[in-house]
Backbone as a ProteinNet text record, in pm:
[ID]
protein_1_A
[PRIMARY]
MNANTDHNSGGPTPPSPSNQPDDEIPQHEWDISDAAPLEGGGGSGGSGGGASSELQAKVTKLEQDLAEANSRALRAMADFQNYQKRSLMNESIAKASGVAGVVTGVVTVLDHFDLALQQDITKVTAEQLIGGVKVIREELIRVLQLHGVGIVNPKPGDDFVPGIHEAIMQQHAEGIAPGKVVATFQAGYTLAGGAAGGGERVLRPAKVSVAPSV
[TERTIARY]
14271.5	14308	14339.1	14411.6	14446.1	14324.8	14235.9	14113	14031.8	14024.5	13946.7	14011	14146.2	14218.2	14192.3	14194.5	14168.6	14028	13934	13795.2	13778.1	13841	13827.5	13897.2	14011.5	14087.4	14015.4	13931.6	13860.4	13739.9	13698.5	13582	13456.6	13350.8	13222.6	13183.5	13133	13092.5	12954.8	12939	12804.2	12707.1	12588.1	12487.6	12462.1	12442	12416.4	12273.9	12254.5	12114.6	12021.7	12079.8	11991.9	11944.3	12015.5	11976.5	11868.2	11834.2	11729.7	11593	11504.8	11368	11297.6	11204.7	11131.5	11049.9	11003.6	10917.9	10993.9	11126.6	11205.7	11234.5	11209.5	11234	11118.5	11144.6	11032.6	10951.9	10824.1	10731.2	10666.9	10657.1	10595.7	10466	10360.5	10230.2	10198.3	10163.7	10135.8	9986	9935.1	9793.4	9784.8	9742.7	9743.5	9640.8	9548.9	9450.8	9512.7	9630.4	9697.3	9792.9	9819.2	9917.6	9859.6	9943.1	9899.5	9893.2	9794.3	9785.6	9900.5	9944.2	10053.9	10011.1	10106	10077.6	10051.9	9945.6	9911.3	9837.9	9816.6	9750.4	9600.9	9533.6	9390	9313.6	9335.7	9260.5	9112.8	9038	8893.8	8855.6	8955.9	8926.3	8878.3	8887.5	8838.1	8915.4	9049	9130.3	9107.7	9091.1	9065.1	8932.6	8830.9	8701.6	8707.2	8787.3	8800.3	8865.6	8968.5	9035.9	8942.6	8861.1	8766.5	8662.1	8614.7	8516.5	8577	8700.7	8767.7	8786.1	8824.7	8841.8	8708.9	8601.4	8469.7	8425.9	8458	8422.5	8496.4	8624.8	8701.6	8644.9	8607.5	8548.5	8418	8335.7	8208.8	8232.5	8333.1	8365.4	8413.3	8494.8	8543	8428.1	8336	8220.3	8134.9	8118.3	8042.5	8113.2	8246.1	8322.5	8312.5	8318	8308	8170.8	8067	7931.9	7915.6	7970.8	7962.7	8041.7	8159.2	8239.3	8166.9	8104.9	8027.7	7910.9	7845.5	7733.1	7779.7	7893.9	7947.7	7986.4	8045.1	8084.3	7962.6	7856.1	7734.2	7672.1	7672.3	7616.8	7700.9	7834.4	7922	7900.5	7884.3	7860.4	7726.5	7625.2	7494	7500.8	7573.3	7588.4	7660.6	7765.1	7840.6	7754.4	7675	7586.5	7483.5	7430.7	7336.6	7404.3	7531	7605.8	7626	7659.3	7675.9	7546.6	7435.8	7307.2	7274.9	7300.3	7272.7	7363.3	7490.2	7583.1	7538.2	7499.4	7451.7	7324.9	7236.9	7113.4	7143.2	7234.1	7269.5	7337.8	7422.2	7489	7387.5	7290.6	7186.8	7104.4	7073.1	6995.5	7075.4	7207.1	7290.6	7299.6	7316.4	7321.5	7190.6	7081.2	6950.1	6929.5	6974.3	6959.4	7043.1	7165.8	7251	7192	7143.6	7082.1	6958.5	6879.4	6757.6	6791.6	6900.6	6938.8	6978	7056.8	7097.4	6976.7	6890.7	6773.6	6683.5	6666.8	6582.2	6635.6	6769.5	6827.5	6815.3	6833.2	6825.5	6682.5	6586.3	6446.5	6417.2	6477.3	6458.9	6514.3	6628.2	6686.4	6595.2	6537.1	6443.6	6322.3	6280.6	6169.3	6205.9	6330.2	6375.2	6376.7	6419.6	6417.8	6274.6	6181.9	6042.8	5989.1	6024.1	5979.7	6039.6	6166	6230	6166.3	6132.2	6072.6	5929.7	5867.9	5731.8	5725.4	5841	5843.5	5809.5	5746.6	5713.2	5838	5895.4	6022.3	6006.2	5882.7	5862.2	5869.7	5866.6	5866.5	5996.4	6091.7	6219.5	6332	6439.3	6555.8	6654.8	6754.1	6859.7	6935.5	6956.8	7027.1	6949.5	6818.4	6736.7	6742	6741.4	6752	6885.3	6990.9	7123.3	7130.5	7073.6	7072.5	6997.5	6884.6	6809.3	6887.8	6958.8	7040.6	7151.4	7210.1	7316.5	7262	7142.2	7082.2	7060	7010.1	6986.1	7117.3	7219.7	7350.1	7405.2	7396.4	7444.8	7367.8	7239.7	7160.4	7204.6	7234.8	7281.4	7417.2	7506.8	7638.6	7624	7534.7	7513	7466.4	7374.5	7325.8	7439.7	7521.8	7632.8	7734.6	7762.8	7859.6	7809.1	7678.3	7621.3	7647.5	7668.2	7693	7840.7	7928	8072.1	8138	8069.1	8127.6	8202.9	8325.4	8405.6	8434.3	8452.4	8478	8626.6	8685.9	8826.9	8829.3	8866.1	8866.3	8990.4	9107.4	9231.7	9236.1	9308.6	9324.1	9456.5	9470.4	9597.7	9713.3	9822.1	9938.9	9941.3	9831.5	9830.8	9919.5	9967.2	10048.4	9964.1	10026.5	9960.8	9977.3	9865.7	9866.8	9818.2	9907.8	9864.2	9760.6	9663.3	9556.3	9436	9461.2	9351.8	9330.4	9439.8	9433	9471.3	9410.9	9442.4	9482.5	9609.2	9658.6	9615.5	9540	9493.8	9572.5	9650.4	9730.7	9833.2	9935.3	10032.2	10001.8	10016.1	9976.1	10071.7	10123.9	10209.3	10121.5	10164	10091.4	10191	10173.8	10265.4	10246.3	10355.8	10352.6	10325.7	10310.1	10285.7	10413.1	10461	10583.8	10563.6	10670.7	10659.2	10603.5	10513.5	10454.7	10336.7	10302.4	10187.1	10060.5	9945.8	9816.7	9797.1	9757	9729.3	9580.3	9497.6	9352.5	9281	9158.2	9074.3	8961.4	8952.8	8848.6	8725.1	8748.1	8636.2	8669.5	8578.1	8602.1	8601.3	8673.6	8673.9	8596.8	8575.4	8496.8	8561	8551.2	8604.2	8494.2	8513.5	8421.8	8503.6	8467.6	8551.9	8489.5	8577.7	8532.5	8470.3	8370	8303.9	8231.7	8189.7	8120.3	8210.7	8342.9	8438.7	8495	8443.1	8492.7	8619.2	8645.5	8762.2	8837.5	8904	8980.5	8912.8	8973.5	8916.4	8940.1	8839.2	8848.3	8813.9	8892.7	8868.9	8761.9	8649.7	8543.9	8576	8629.6	8668.9	8775.7	8893.2	8997.4	8959.2	9009.6	8984.9	9071.3	9012.5	9086.3	9145.7	9277.6	9347.7	9452.3	9500.5	9617.9	9735.1	9854.8	9974.5	10079.4	10153.2	10260.8	10372.9	10429.3	10535.6	10663.7	10741.1	10866.4	10973.6	10973.9	11077.5	11014.6
14456.1	14315.3	14274.9	14353.9	14322.6	14328.9	14419.6	14431.4	14306.9	14249.1	14126.7	14011	14011.1	13900.8	13899	14019.4	14024.9	13980.2	14013	13974.9	13827.5	13766.4	13624.2	13545.9	13598.1	13524.4	13522.8	13620.8	13624.3	13536.4	13479	13392.1	13473	13405.4	13476.5	13555.6	13672.9	13762.1	13723.4	13694.9	13654.1	13768.3	13736.3	13842.9	13916.8	14041.6	14124.8	14104.1	14105.8	14087.5	14192.8	14309.2	14413	14384.4	14289.6	14257.7	14152.9	14087.2	13984.8	14049.1	13984.1	14037.2	14041.6	14132.6	14151.2	14030	13954.6	13840.5	13724.4	13730.4	13621.9	13640.6	13760	13783	13722.2	13631.7	13565.6	13668.5	13656.3	13746.7	13672.2	13742	13683.2	13755.4	13681.4	13738.5	13718.3	13828.8	13823.8	13837.1	13745.7	13752	13805.6	13929.5	13993.5	13930.2	13853	13786.7	13675.9	13622.5	13515.2	13566.7	13698.4	13753.7	13754.6	13715.7	13716.2	13858.8	13892.2	14029.6	14058.9	14182.8	14222	14210.3	14166.9	14148.8	14285.4	14296.8	14424.4	14516.8	14474	14560.3	14561.6	14636.2	14653.8	14526	14465.2	14346	14375.9	14285.1	14302.6	14388.2	14429.3	14514.1	14434.6	14301.6	14220.9	14243.8	14248.1	14266.4	14403.6	14507.8	14641.9	14648.1	14580.3	14578.8	14509	14401.3	14331.5	14416.9	14492	14580.6	14689.1	14742.2	14846.8	14793.6	14671.6	14611.9	14587.4	14542.8	14519.1	14649.2	14756	14886.4	14938	14920.4	14964.7	14888.2	14758.3	14678	14725.9	14762.6	14813.7	14945.6	15032.6	15162.3	15140.6	15049.2	15020.4	14966.4	14878	14821.9	14931.4	15022.8	15132.6	15223.6	15248.8	15331.9	15265.5	15133.1	15060.9	15066.2	15046.3	15052.9	15190.6	15295.4	15432.2	15456.5	15408.8	15426.6	15354.2	15233.2	15158	15227.8	15281.4	15352.9	15477.1	15551.2	15669	15629.8	15519	15473.4	15434.5	15365.1	15327.7	15451	15549.6	15672.3	15745.9	15752.6	15819.7	15745.8	15611.9	15534.4	15554	15555.1	15575.1	15714	15814.3	15949.4	15957.2	15892.4	15892.7	15819.6	15707.5	15633.5	15717.2	15789.6	15872.3	15986.2	16048.4	16154.9	16101.7	15982.6	15922.6	15890.8	15845.4	15816.7	15944	16054	16180.7	16223.7	16209.2	16247.8	16162.3	16030.6	15942	15975	16008	16041.6	16167.8	16270.5	16393.7	16368	16284	16254.7	16177.9	16077.6	16001	16089.1	16182.1	16273	16362.1	16411.1	16495.1	16416.2	16290.6	16206.8	16178.4	16150.9	16123.2	16245.3	16363.7	16485.6	16508	16488.3	16507.8	16408.5	16283.7	16183.3	16218.5	16267.4	16307.2	16422	16521.1	16636	16592	16504.1	16456.6	16383.1	16304.5	16232.9	16326.7	16430.7	16528.2	16603.6	16647.2	16724.7	16640.8	16513.4	16427.1	16417.8	16406.6	16400.8	16532.8	16643.9	16775.3	16805.7	16758.1	16780.5	16718.4	16603.5	16540.7	16629.1	16691.3	16782.1	16902.9	16952.2	17065	17027	16902.1	16856.6	16868	16833.9	16845.3	16991.1	17080.2	17222.9	17269.7	17225.5	17266.9	17218.9	17097.9	17046.8	17128.1	17166.1	17244.8	17382.6	17441.5	17575	17574.2	17459.6	17451.2	17435.2	17420.3	17402.6	17534.9	17523.3	17639.5	17678.5	17795.7	17835.5	17861	17877.4	17898.3	17768.1	17659	17528.8	17450.7	17507.3	17438.7	17523.6	17455.8	17525.7	17549.2	17632.2	17658.6	17531	17448	17321.4	17231.8	17231.9	17151	17203.7	17334.6	17393.6	17359	17371.4	17338.8	17190.8	17108	16964.4	16935.4	17005.6	16984.8	17029.6	17142.9	17190.8	17090.7	17032	16932.8	16810.4	16768.9	16653.5	16684.4	16802.2	16840.2	16848.6	16903.6	16913.8	16775.4	16685	16548.5	16481.8	16508.4	16452.7	16509.2	16638.9	16701.2	16646.1	16629.2	16572.2	16430.7	16354.9	16217	16215.6	16305.5	16312.5	16348.3	16445.7	16486.4	16373.4	16301.1	16191.8	16078.3	16058.4	15956.7	15988.4	16114.3	16157.8	16189.2	16138.2	16149	16272.7	16349.3	16471.2	16436.1	16484.9	16464.5	16597.6	16593	16714.8	16722.3	16838.5	16863.4	16952.9	16894.9	16968.2	16929	16983.1	16941.2	16983.8	16905.9	16934.1	17005.3	17070.6	17136.9	17037.2	17077	16990.8	16907.2	16906.3	16830.4	16899.8	16820.7	16876.7	16970.7	17078.1	17170.4	17115.8	17095	17038.2	17144.8	17200.3	17300.8	17243.6	17324.6	17279.4	17228.8	17157.2	17110.1	17207.4	17265.6	17367.2	17502.9	17606.7	17743.3	17822.1	17865	17940.1	18085.8	18132.8	18271.7	18358.9	18294.6	18372.2	18280.1	18342.3	18269.7	18296.4	18192.8	18203.6	18121.5	18184.2	18112.1	18028.6	17908.7	17821.6	17729.2	17713.6	17629.3	17482.9	17419.9	17278.4	17249.6	17350.6	17330.7	17360.9	17266.1	17282.6	17381	17447.2	17542.3	17475.1	17545.7	17492.6	17401.1	17374	17287.3	17370.6	17302	17368.2	17401.7	17526	17567.8	17558.9	17610.7	17609.4	17611.6	17560.3	17560.9	17660.8	17756.8	17858.4	17822.6	17747.9	17707.6	17573.9	17478.6	17345.2	17349.2	17256	17241.8	17117.9	17105.5	16993	16938.5	16807	16739.2	16654.1	16624	16534.8	16417.3	16298.2	16181.8	16087.1	16000.4	15890	15934.5	15854	15880.5	16013.1	16062.7	16191.3	16304.5	16286.6	16389.8	16366.1	16264.5	16235.5	16152.6	16076.9	15989.6	16000.7	16113.9	16132.1	16228.6	16242.4	16334.2	16479	16561.3	16702.3	16787.6	16891.5	16981.6	17082.5	17078.5	17176.2	17309.9	17299.8	17420.8	17383.1	17448.8	17416.3	17466.5	17399	17442.2	17563.3	17664.2	17786.1	17764.9	17775.7	17743.3	17850.6	17846.3	17924.5	17827.7	17879.8	17795.2	17856.3	17768.9	17815.7	17870.9	17985.3	18045.9	17962.7	17978.3	17899.9	17952	18078.1	18137.6	18171.4
-1676.4	-1672.7	-1532.6	-1466.4	-1327.3	-1240.3	-1273	-1193.6	-1206.5	-1326.7	-1346.6	-1278.4	-1279.7	-1217.2	-1069.7	-1009	-863.7	-834.7	-918.4	-895.6	-906.8	-1007.3	-1027.7	-920.3	-874.3	-774	-640.8	-610.1	-480.3	-476.9	-583.8	-587.7	-604.6	-614.5	-635.7	-512.7	-529.4	-419.9	-371.8	-241.8	-190	-204.6	-226	-243.6	-112.1	-119.3	-1.5	44.6	177.9	226.6	170.5	140.7	89.7	-50	-116.2	-251.9	-257.6	-134.3	-133.7	-149.6	-210.4	-225.8	-90.5	-80.3	46.2	83.4	-18	14.2	68.6	65.3	120.4	269.3	326.8	470.4	548	647	721.4	797.9	785.6	854.7	972	1092.8	1214.5	1242.7	1244.8	1275.1	1423	1495.5	1641.8	1665.5	1747.5	1785.9	1928	1942.3	2073.7	2166.8	2110.5	2197	2277.9	2227.8	2300.3	2404.5	2409.5	2504.6	2645.4	2742.2	2884.4	2934.3	3014.8	3067.6	3161.3	3160.1	3247.4	3392.7	3475.4	3619	3681.6	3755	3817.1	3724.8	3598.6	3503.3	3525.3	3440.9	3457.6	3434	3318.1	3284.8	3288	3358	3368.8	3487.9	3579.2	3694.7	3814.1	3814.4	3926.4	4054.7	4048.2	4169.2	4229.4	4148.6	4200.6	4273.2	4224.8	4290.6	4425.3	4437.7	4564.5	4671.1	4633.8	4728.5	4776.6	4687.1	4725.3	4823.3	4800.7	4891.6	5029.2	5032.4	5161.6	5238.5	5168.8	5232.5	5287.4	5211.9	5257.4	5380.8	5386.3	5503.3	5627.1	5611.5	5725.1	5774.1	5681.7	5720.5	5796.3	5747.6	5815.1	5955	5967.6	6100	6194.6	6148.5	6232.7	6275.3	6184.9	6219	6326.2	6316.6	6418.5	6553.7	6553.2	6678.4	6741.5	6658.8	6710.9	6773.2	6707.5	6761.4	6893.9	6904.4	7030	7140.8	7106.8	7206.9	7256.8	7166.2	7207.3	7296.7	7264.4	7346.1	7485.8	7495	7626.9	7707	7640.6	7710.7	7764.9	7686.2	7731.9	7849.8	7844.6	7957	8082.4	8066.7	8182.9	8243.9	8160.2	8210.8	8284.4	8230.5	8296.1	8429.8	8434.9	8560.7	8665.1	8622.2	8716.6	8770.7	8683.8	8729.3	8828.3	8802.4	8896.7	9029	9021.3	9144	9225.9	9159.1	9230.2	9298.2	9226.2	9284.3	9406.4	9394.7	9508.5	9626.6	9597.8	9706.3	9779.1	9703.2	9766.4	9847.5	9794.3	9866	9994.8	9985.5	10105.5	10209.1	10162	10255.2	10326	10251.6	10311.8	10413.2	10377.7	10470	10596.4	10580.2	10697.4	10788.7	10729.2	10810.3	10883.9	10811.8	10874.2	10987.9	10966.7	11072.2	11193.7	11170.7	11282.4	11361.4	11288.6	11356.3	11432.4	11372.4	11438.7	11567.7	11566.4	11687.5	11800	11765.9	11867.6	11922.2	11829.9	11872.8	11962.8	11928.6	12011.2	12153.9	12167.4	12300.8	12375.1	12304.5	12368.9	12412.5	12335	12372.6	12509.5	12535	12666.2	12777.5	12752.5	12851.7	12872.4	12765.7	12777.8	12863.5	12852.9	12936.8	13084.5	13118.1	13256.9	13301.1	13211.9	13244.6	13271.5	13189.8	13207.5	13342.6	13380.5	13510.1	13624.8	13608.9	13715	13727.1	13614.2	13617.8	13672.6	13670.5	13721.6	13874.1	13936.6	14081.7	14151.5	14264.4	14346.6	14425	14390.7	14453.4	14602.9	14651.7	14795.2	14872.6	14801.7	14868.8	14847.7	14774.4	14751.5	14806.9	14847.3	14898.3	14785.9	14814.1	14715.3	14683	14785.4	14761.2	14666.1	14678.9	14590	14446.5	14432.6	14298.3	14233.5	14312.6	14257.9	14221.8	14306.4	14276.3	14148	14125.5	14002.2	13879.3	13891.1	13779.3	13747.3	13851	13828.8	13753.8	13791	13722.7	13574.1	13545.7	13405.8	13329.3	13392.9	13327.7	13295.4	13388.2	13365.2	13251	13241.5	13133	12998.6	12993.8	12870.6	12829.5	12927.5	12896.1	12841.9	12900.2	12853.8	12708.4	12673.8	12535.7	12440.4	12478.1	12391.9	12375.5	12483	12474.7	12386.7	12385.1	12296.5	12150	12118.7	11980.7	11956.1	12040.2	12017	12072.9	12155.9	12212.3	12340.6	12350.4	12470.6	12538.9	12671.5	12749.5	12781.8	12759.3	12792.5	12916	13028.6	13155.8	13236	13197.2	13263.3	13410.1	13489.3	13631.7	13656.5	13772.4	13805.4	13802	13735.2	13723.4	13597.1	13521.3	13395.1	13291.6	13194.3	13086.4	13000.8	12958.9	12866.7	12725	12656.2	12521.2	12423.4	12342	12243.6	12147.8	12115	12026.5	12102.9	12212.4	12297.8	12413.7	12460.1	12565.3	12507.1	12557.2	12516.9	12641.4	12645	12760.5	12748	12844.9	12841.9	12939.8	13026.6	13121.5	13187.6	13249.6	13331.2	13478.1	13557.9	13697.4	13784.8	13886.5	13981.2	14073.2	14101	14193.7	14261.6	14390.1	14467.3	14428.6	14402.2	14368	14221.9	14138.8	13995.1	13918.9	13843.2	13767.6	13653.1	13610.5	13498.8	13373.2	13303.9	13180.8	13201.7	13330.3	13358.9	13375.4	13364	13381.3	13529.2	13555.4	13692.5	13721.6	13632.3	13653.8	13519.7	13519.3	13398.5	13418.7	13327.4	13336.7	13253	13146.7	13060.2	12995.7	13010.7	12954.7	12801.9	12744.3	12598.9	12557.2	12425.6	12374.3	12246.7	12231.4	12112.9	12051.1	11922.8	11852.6	11802.2	11846.4	11821.7	11720.1	11665.5	11580.9	11450.9	11406.1	11278.7	11274.4	11391	11392.3	11347.9	11365	11325.7	11186.2	11116.1	10981.8	10981.1	11086.2	11090.7	11221.2	11244.1	11366.1	11460.9	11579.5	11677.7	11635.2	11652	11615.4	11737	11755.3	11867.2	11827.1	11897.8	11872.6	11939.2	12060	12133.5	12234.2	12231	12330.3	12469	12569.1	12707.2	12738.6	12800.2	12838.8	12978.2	12985.6	13109.8	13140.7	13262.8	13302.7	13317.1	13290	13288.2	13380	13451.2	13537.6	13451.2	13485.2	13403.8	13407.9	13301.3	13290.9	13386	13417.6	13505.7	13638.1
[MASK]
++++++++++++++++++++++++++++++++++++++++++++++++++++++++++++++++++++++++++++++++++++++++++++++++++++++++++++++++++++++++++++++++++++++++++++++++++++++++++++++++++++++++++++++++++++++++++++++++++++++++++++++++++++++

């Protein structure tokens, strides 16, 4: 009795959702054809094909640039080799021209020697022979000077210059200060200007005697 009273006093009990029939639950039908494709997804593959074409174009461009760079390098190497060949040829021609110029001048001096040797020694004096030798010597010096050769022939009392003068002995001489040149035993020679490759070069130092320091 009390159980019924409590039941009646609480009012009617609402039906539980589990007691509802299945056909009363709303059903949602999904059409997957209407769904938007996921961003970055496969889809039809159009975006993936575009990226592949762009990558292939970059590779082709790099290959073309590499081929052009190799071609430029080969041309530069060929030009440099040709430049080296021309430089060696020009150097050889310049040397040959220089030698030819010297030889041409010396040949003239040889002509003077031949004329002197053809003289009848019974009809010339010693003074005449010496005079002829002096003329030939002056002609030879002139030819050498035309090609940049200078003569080093210091006089007594001149300063001793190492490298240009070579002291072979010490010699006392009146009026010559210590360390000065006393006498020249053999003249020296220099090559000046462009013939020496820029600056003056000593071909042979003059052999001299020098006054002693003490």
